[in-house]
C-alpha positions in Angstrom: -12.6 7.8 8.2 -11.0 7.3 11.5 -12.1 10.2 13.2 -10.5 11.9 16.0 -6.9 11.2 18.2 -7.6 7.6 16.2 -5.3 7.5 13.3 -4.7 4.7 10.9 -1.5 4.6 10.9 -2.0 3.9 14.2 -3.9 0.7 13.6 -1.6 -0.3 10.7 1.1 -0.1 13.1 0.1 -1.6 16.3 -1.8 -4.2 13.5 1.0 -4.6 11.1 3.2 -5.3 14.1 1.7 -8.0 15.9 1.3 -9.6 12.5 4.1 -9.4 11.5 5.5 -10.5 14.5 3.1 -13.1 15.7 1.0 -13.6 18.8 2.5 -16.4 19.7 5.5 -12.8 20.1 3.1 -10.9 22.7 3.6 -13.3 24.9 5.9 -12.9 27.6 3.8 -9.0 28.1 -0.3 -10.6 27.3 -2.6 -12.6 29.7 -3.5 -15.1 27.7 -7.3 -15.4 28.0 -9.1 -18.7 27.6 -13.9 -19.6 27.1 -15.8 -18.9 29.8 -19.3 -20.1 29.6 -21.3 -16.3 30.8 -22.1 -16.4 33.9 -26.1 -14.8 35.4 -25.0 -11.6 35.6 -22.8 -11.8 32.5 -19.3 -10.1 34.1 -18.8 -8.9 30.4 -15.3 -10.5 30.5 -13.2 -10.8 27.5 -12.4 -15.5 28.5 -17.2 -15.2 27.6 -16.1 -13.5 24.6 -14.6 -15.9 23.2 -17.1 -18.1 24.7 -19.9 -16.1 22.0 -16.5 -16.0 19.7 -16.6 -19.9 18.7 -20.3 -19.9 19.9 -21.6 -17.9 16.9 -18.6 -20.5 15.1 -15.6 -18.2 14.7 -12.7 -20.2 14.9 -10.2 -18.3 17.7 -6.5 -19.7 17.2 -5.0 -17.3 20.4 -6.8 -14.2 22.5 -4.7 -12.1 24.7 -4.6 -9.6 26.9 -2.7 -6.3 27.8 -3.7 -3.9 29.9 -7.3 -2.1 28.4 -6.2 -3.6 24.9 -7.1 -8.1 23.0 -5.2 -9.7 20.8 -7.4 -11.8 18.5 -6.0 -14.7 16.4 -8.6 -16.4 14.0 -8.7 -19.0 11.7 -11.1 -17.5 8.6 -12.8 -20.1 6.7 -13.1 -17.5 4.2 -12.9 -17.6 0.5 -14.1 -14.2 -1.0 -13.8 -10.8 0.3 -16.8 -10.7 0.9 -17.3 -13.8 3.6 -14.0 -12.1 4.9 -15.7 -9.2 5.6 -18.6 -10.9 6.9 -16.6 -12.7 9.5 -15.0 -9.7 11.0 -19.2 -8.3 11.4 -20.0 -11.4 13.4 -16.9 -10.6 15.9 -17.5 -6.9 15.7 -21.3 -7.4 17.0 -19.7 -10.5 19.8 -16.8 -7.9 21.1 -20.3 -4.8 21.4 -23.1 -7.9 22.3 -20.6 -9.5 24.7 -18.3 -6.9 26.4 -19.2 -2.7 25.1 -22.6 -3.3 25.8 -22.1 -5.3 28.8 -19.7 -1.7 30.4 -15.9 -3.9 29.8 -13.2 -1.6 29.7 -11.6 -3.0 26.6 -10.4 -0.5 24.7 -9.3 -1.7 21.2 -9.4 -4.7 19.9 -6.2 -6.4 16.9 -7.2 -8.8 15.4 -4.9 -11.6 12.9 -5.7 -14.2 10.4 -3.9 -17.5 10.9 -3.8 -17.8 7.5 -6.0 -15.6 4.9 -5.8 -16.4 1.0 -4.5 -13.6 -1.3 -6.1 -10.5 -1.3 -7.5 -11.2 2.4 -6.5 -8.3 5.1 -3.9 -10.2 8.0 -5.7 -7.8 10.1 -7.7 -5.5 11.2 -9.0 -3.5 14.1 -11.5 -2.1 16.4 -11.8 1.5 18.3 -14.6 0.1 21.4 -15.0 4.2 21.3 -16.6 3.8 17.7 -19.8 1.5 20.0 -20.2 4.1 22.6 -20.3 7.0 19.3 -22.1 4.7 17.0 -24.0 2.0 18.2 -25.1 2.4 21.6 -27.2 0.2 23.0 -30.5 3.8 23.3 -30.1 3.4 19.1 -30.5 0.4 19.1 -34.1 0.9 21.1 -32.6 -3.0 22.9 -30.5 -4.9 23.2 -29.7 -8.7 21.6 -27.8 -11.6 23.6 -24.0 -11.8 22.0 -25.8 -16.2 21.7 -28.2 -15.1 19.1 -27.7 -14.7 15.0 -25.1 -12.1 14.6 -27.3 -10.8 11.2 -26.5 -6.7 10.6 -26.7 -4.5 7.9 -23.9 -2.9 7.8 -21.8 -2.5 5.1 -24.6 -4.1 3.1 -26.6 -1.4 0.4 -30.4 -1.3 2.5 -33.4 1.3 1.9 -32.6 4.3 5.2 -28.9 3.7 5.5 -27.6 4.9 8.8 -24.9 7.0 8.4 -23.6 5.9 12.0 -23.4 2.5 11.2 -22.0 3.5 7.6 -19.2 5.7 9.8 -18.7 2.4 11.7 -17.7 0.5 9.0 -15.8 2.4 7.0 -12.8 2.6 10.3 -12.7 -0.4 11.0 -12.7 -1.9 6.7 -10.1 1.3 7.1 -8.1 -0.5 9.7 -7.4 -3.9 7.5 -3.8 -4.7 7.5 -2.0 -6.2 4.5 1.3 -7.7 3.6 2.4 -4.5 1.3 1.5 -2.5 4.7 3.9 -5.1 7.0 6.8 -4.5 3.9 5.8 -0.8 4.3 6.1 -1.3 8.8 9.1 -2.7 8.6 11.3 -0.4 6.4 10.1 2.1 7.9 11.4 -0.3 11.1 15.2 -0.8 9.8 15.5 2.9 8.9 14.3 4.2 12.5 16.6 1.3 13.6 19.4 3.1 11.3 18.5 6.4 11.9 18.8 5.6 15.4 22.5 3.8 15.5 23.9 7.1 13.5 22.7 9.5 16.2 25.0 7.0 18.7 28.2 7.3 16.7 27.7 10.6 15.8 27.9 11.5 20.0 30.2 8.6 20.4 33.1 10.3 17.9 31.9 13.8 19.5 32.8 12.5 22.6 36.5 11.4 21.9 
């Protein structure tokens, strides 16, 4: 359940658009990020985020930034939905530990899969506000470095479920974009263009 001002529609529209166009299509408006070994003290930079993704066996194809948003393309090694969700959790944990808990101002992560299998999501996203609200450093009790094992029970059945963690995981899962979502966004864009053209034609006729 995506809450507050962040709606599933926003994520679907943005992620589906990125997925349909391909991250390379955004090259003119985004800054390309390259991995960088962490500094001491840590900077909480997108470059360090890239580094720790690879350090946690995520095959990054491309990472780009536009304003306070990151656009990630990665090559999933998952063969099942469960394995795909485990990859998403690894990426989330690195995003949290390497960026948000380090004071980064990044507000959103939009992720796209390079070559998904049938039935696998094409993309998904994270709103940094969810980290602050449901998975803050204070709620963890202590901080774990991003280069350590990113084991998490979020999304798994455990005794004494943490409802904040359940809400967080549900929010992420609800941002998943599938082929039909991309097609729906494309159809909506075509309809909007047609309506705009009709409006322009009407105005021109009135001026004649």
